[in-house]
N, C-alpha and C positions, 0 to 999 in steps of 0.2 A: 502493500499499499504506501503510496506517495503523500508527500508532505507538502503543503502551499503556503507559501508566505501570504498574509493578508494586509493589505494597506487601506487605509480610505483617507480622500484629502478633507474630510470635515472632522479628522480627528487629528491631534499633533500628530509631530513625527518623531519616532523613538529615539529617546535622548542618550543610545546606548547600542552597542552591537546587540539589537535584538529583534525580532517581528513583533508589531502590533498583536499579531494573531496568528496561529497557525491552524491550517483545517487538515486535517486525516479522515478522509472517509466522513462521516455523518458526525465526526466530533469535531468543533472549534474550541480552543483555547486562547482565552485573550489573556494577552499581559497585563499587569495590573496599571491599572490608568490612574495618573495624576490629575489635579484640576488644572491644566494648564489650556490655554486659549489657543486653538488650533491657528490662528491668523496670526499669532505674536511670537507664539510658544514661551508666553511668559505665565507665572503662576496667576488664577484669576484673584481680583479683589472681594475682599468679604470674610463673612465669618464660614465657621463649619458648614452650615445649609450650602450657602453659595460655593464652596470646594465639592461638597457630595453632589449636587445638581449637575456641576460640570464633569466631574470624573465620571459619572453615570451617564451622561451624555456624550463624553468621548468614548465610552466602552459601547455604549448604543451604536455607533457612527461606525467602530471595529466590527462590531457583530455583522451589523447590515450587510457590509462589504463582503462579509465571507457568505452572506446567505442567510444569515440566521436573524430570530427576534427575538426580545427580551423574554418573550414568552417560553423560548426556547432554552432559556438557561435552566440549568440542573444544579450548579453549585457555584457559591462566590465564597471570597474570603476580603473582608474589608482589614485594614490597617489603618490603626488609629493612634495617632502620636498622644494623644490624651482620653483615655476611656470615660471621661466625665463628658464627652461629646458623643456617648454611644447613644442616649436618647435622641438627638437632635437628630444624627445621622439615620436613624432608625424613621422618623420621621419622612425624610425626604425618600430614602430607600425603598419604603413603603406605596409611595405613589408610583416607583417605576416597575414594580413586583404585586400590585394589588391582587391577581388571580394566581391562585397554585404558588407561592414564593419558593425559589429553590433554597437548597439546603444549604448552611451558610456556616462559617466559623468567621470570629471577630478577634484578632490580635494586637494588642496593644505593642508599639513598637519604639524606640528611641527617638527614630529621627527616619523622614521621606527624601526621596529626590526633591531638588530645588525648593524646601522649607514647606512641603505639603503638609497639611495636618490629617490627610486622610488617601487611600490608595483602595482603589477597588478592582479584584481579576475574577474573571468568570470560566466557566466551562459550559457550552451548550450544546445539544443534541440536534442536529437537522431534523431527524425523524419523529421528535418528540410533538 
């Protein structure tokens, strides 16, 4: 089975030597998305809600480029710099996954790229 690198002009370019997503058969592995503005490559201004919204918009764009939708996401991992942001992140996250939310892990980390406060990665199944 071959793997295909996935990129989207509606999401920021990778900030390192990795693909924004890899598609293998009916699976899409989306790299962690931080809240970068796709047009500028800079961190979006605002609070954790604004950063979570941008991270999820970026993830949605990458998934769409792979032929997937947010409804086909089966697993996510959220990385937070401050677990005190958990409730606000959940509020935003719930709007993107209103029906049959995917399995999820949330992990506190000491730092994220470019000073982001949140990063979200996902796995989608195209046959779901």
